[in-house]
C-alpha positions in Angstrom: -105.6 -10.4 -68.5 -103.1 -7.6 -68.6 -103.4 -7.3 -64.8 -102.5 -10.9 -64.2 -99.5 -10.7 -66.4 -98.4 -7.6 -64.5 -98.8 -9.3 -61.1 -96.9 -12.3 -62.3 -94.0 -10.1 -63.5 -93.8 -8.2 -60.2 -93.7 -11.5 -58.3 -91.0 -12.8 -60.5 -89.0 -9.6 -60.0 -89.5 -9.8 -56.2 -88.4 -13.5 -56.1 -85.5 -12.7 -58.3 -84.4 -9.8 -56.1 -84.7 -12.0 -53.0 -82.6 -14.7 -54.6 -80.1 -12.1 -55.6 -79.9 -10.6 -52.1 -79.5 -14.1 -50.6 -76.8 -14.9 -53.0 -75.0 -11.7 -52.3 -75.2 -12.4 -48.5 -74.0 -15.9 -49.0 -71.1 -14.6 -51.1 -70.3 -12.0 -48.5 -70.3 -14.6 -45.7 -68.3 -17.1 -47.8 -65.8 -14.3 -48.8 -65.4 -13.1 -45.3 -65.0 -16.7 -44.0 -62.5 -17.4 -46.7 -60.5 -14.2 -46.0 -60.6 -15.1 -42.3 -59.3 -18.6 -42.9 -56.7 -17.4 -45.3 -55.5 -14.8 -42.7 -55.4 -17.5 -40.0 -53.3 -19.7 -42.2 -51.0 -16.8 -43.1 -50.6 -15.9 -39.4 -49.9 -19.5 -38.4 -47.3 -19.7 -41.1 -45.6 -16.5 -40.0 -45.8 -16.9 -36.2 -43.5 -19.9 -36.0 -41.0 -18.1 -38.2 -41.1 -15.1 -35.9 -40.9 -17.3 -32.8 -37.9 -19.2 -34.2 -36.2 -15.9 -35.1 -36.9 -14.5 -31.6 -35.6 -17.7 -29.9 -32.5 -17.6 -32.0 -31.9 -14.0 -31.0 -32.4 -14.8 -27.3 -29.9 -17.6 -27.5 -27.4 -15.5 -29.3 -27.8 -12.7 -26.7 -27.4 -15.3 -23.9 -24.2 -16.5 -25.5 -22.9 -13.0 -25.9 -23.8 -12.2 -22.3 -22.0 -15.4 -21.1 -18.9 -14.5 -23.1 -18.9 -11.0 -21.8 -19.3 -12.3 -18.2 -16.4 -14.7 -18.7 -14.3 -11.9 -20.2 -15.1 -9.5 -17.3 -14.3 -12.3 -14.8 -10.9 -12.9 -16.4 -10.1 -9.1 -16.4 -11.2 -8.8 -12.7 -9.0 -11.7 -11.7 -6.0 -10.1 -13.5 -6.6 -6.8 -11.9 -7.0 -8.4 -8.4 -3.7 -10.3 -9.0 -1.9 -7.1 -9.8 -3.4 -5.4 -6.8 -2.4 -8.3 -4.5 1.1 -8.3 -5.9 1.4 -4.6 -5.4 0.1 -4.9 -1.8 2.6 -7.6 -1.0 5.4 -5.6 -2.5 4.5 -2.5 -0.5 4.4 -4.5 2.7 7.8 -6.0 2.0 9.2 -2.6 1.2 7.8 -1.1 4.4 9.5 -3.8 6.5 12.7 -3.4 4.6 12.6 0.4 4.6 13.7 0.8 8.2 16.9 -1.4 8.2 17.8 -0.1 4.7 17.4 3.5 5.9 19.5 2.8 9.0 22.3 1.3 6.9 22.2 4.3 4.6 22.2 6.7 7.5 25.1 4.9 9.1 27.0 5.0 5.9 26.3 8.7 5.1 25.6 10.3 8.4 22.2 11.4 7.3 19.7 12.6 9.9 22.4 13.0 12.6 23.3 9.4 12.5 27.0 8.6 13.4 28.8 6.8 10.7 29.2 3.1 11.6 32.5 1.3 11.0 35.9 2.7 10.2 38.9 2.4 8.0 41.8 1.0 10.1 44.4 2.6 7.9 42.6 6.0 8.2 42.5 5.7 12.0 46.2 4.9 12.2 47.3 7.6 9.7 44.8 10.4 10.3 46.2 13.7 11.6 44.9 15.5 14.6 43.7 19.1 14.1 45.0 20.4 17.4 43.7 23.9 17.2 40.1 22.8 16.7 38.8 21.6 20.1 35.2 20.2 20.1 33.1 19.5 23.2 31.2 16.2 23.1 28.2 16.0 25.4 26.3 12.8 26.2 22.6 12.2 26.7 20.6 9.2 27.7 16.9 8.5 27.5 14.6 5.5 27.9 11.2 4.9 26.3 8.1 5.0 28.6 7.8 1.2 28.6 11.4 0.7 29.4 12.1 0.2 33.1 15.9 0.4 33.0 18.0 3.0 34.7 20.2 4.4 31.9 22.7 7.3 32.1 26.1 8.4 30.7 29.1 8.0 33.0 30.4 11.4 31.9 28.5 14.4 30.9 31.1 15.8 28.5 34.6 15.3 27.1 36.8 17.4 24.8 38.4 16.0 21.6 40.0 17.3 18.4 39.3 16.0 14.9 41.5 13.0 14.1 41.6 11.9 17.8 40.0 8.8 19.1 38.0 8.9 22.3 36.3 6.5 24.7 33.1 7.1 26.7 30.8 4.9 28.8 27.1 4.6 29.5 25.7 2.6 32.4 22.5 0.6 32.4 20.7 -1.2 35.3 17.7 -3.4 35.4 16.0 -2.6 38.8 13.1 -5.1 38.2 12.8 -8.7 39.4 12.7 -10.2 35.9 15.1 -10.3 32.9 14.7 -7.4 30.4 16.1 -7.2 26.9 16.8 -3.7 25.6 17.8 -2.3 22.3 19.0 1.3 21.7 19.0 3.8 18.9 21.0 7.0 18.7 21.6 10.3 16.9 24.0 13.2 16.8 23.2 16.9 17.1 23.7 19.0 15.0 22.6 16.6 12.3 25.1 17.8 9.7 27.9 16.7 12.1 26.7 13.1 12.0 28.7 12.3 8.8 31.9 13.2 10.6 31.1 11.3 13.9 32.6 7.8 13.4 32.0 5.0 15.9 34.6 2.3 16.2 32.7 0.4 18.9 29.1 0.9 20.0 26.2 -1.0 21.6 23.5 0.5 19.4 21.0 -1.6 17.5 22.2 -4.7 19.4 20.0 -6.5 22.0 21.3 -6.2 25.6 19.9 -8.6 28.2 20.1 -7.6 31.8 19.1 -10.0 34.6 17.2 -8.7 37.7 19.2 -6.1 39.5 22.1 -6.4 37.0 24.2 -3.4 36.1 26.6 -3.0 33.2 28.9 -0.4 31.6 28.5 0.1 27.8 31.5 1.6 25.9 31.4 3.9 22.9 34.7 4.2 21.0 34.7 7.0 18.4 36.5 9.8 16.6 35.7 13.0 14.7 36.9 12.8 11.0 39.6 15.4 10.3 37.5 16.6 7.3 35.2 18.1 9.9 37.6 21.1 10.1 37.5 21.6 6.3 33.7 21.8 6.0 32.5 25.4 6.0 29.1 24.3 7.5 31.0 23.2 10.6 32.9 26.4 11.0 30.7 27.5 14.0 30.1 24.1 15.5 32.1 23.6 18.7 29.7 21.3 20.5 28.3 17.9 19.4 25.8 15.9 21.4 25.6 12.1 21.2 22.3 10.8 22.4 21.1 7.2 23.0 17.6 6.0 23.7 16.8 2.5 25.1 13.7 0.6 24.2 12.4 -2.7 25.5 12.9 -5.3 22.8 9.5 -6.9 22.1 8.2 -8.9 19.2 6.9 -6.5 16.6 8.7 -3.6 18.2 9.6 -0.9 15.6 12.5 1.4 16.5 12.4 5.0 15.3 14.5 6.1 12.4 17.8 7.6 13.4 17.6 11.4 13.7 13.9 11.5 14.3 11.9 11.8 17.5 9.8 8.9 18.8 6.2 9.5 20.0 
């Protein structure tokens, strides 16, 4: 009897333990499933928020990028405008530099350029410095592309400061077609150019010669009496007047007075 009771108790204990283990397993499964489902719901709730935040950030960055690009485009246009304006200004100054420099040289005698123009009253009233004789020599050249024959009619003359003088150059066109020439000039020594005044001259003026035509070109000038008062001119007793003829062509640039042409 006692043995039966013992067996019955042991069976009950075994059944109870089995039931308990099954319940624990089911609880574990249900718990894990519940936790899993809760995690999924939490993630699904958070992901859209993150996605929306990221999309907003991307849009704002795109807007910033576009605004920066527009700002840089505006700055680049402004810089290019300034550069273009500066380039146009430099080109204009380069074209204006040569005639302006010539006018300045003719007015001041810089670079051995004879002073253009004269004061009529000064010519009429200036006093000759008789004891200061100066030899004026003449030189004539033509550019390599110029086919004229060009030479001075006299090699030298003697003048005194305050005295007017007249000299001639002769030019001939030996070709069978009309040729237009233009000349530039200088005075050596250069410092004497400010005292060499031309009353009449053919320089910087276009001269047209027909085939085989020959002409004489006058130069009417005087040496300013102040030449004798300048200590730099104390040892100067010879002045050379030199002309160079070029063929006048479109776009032809004449050399600056007082400088060599290559």
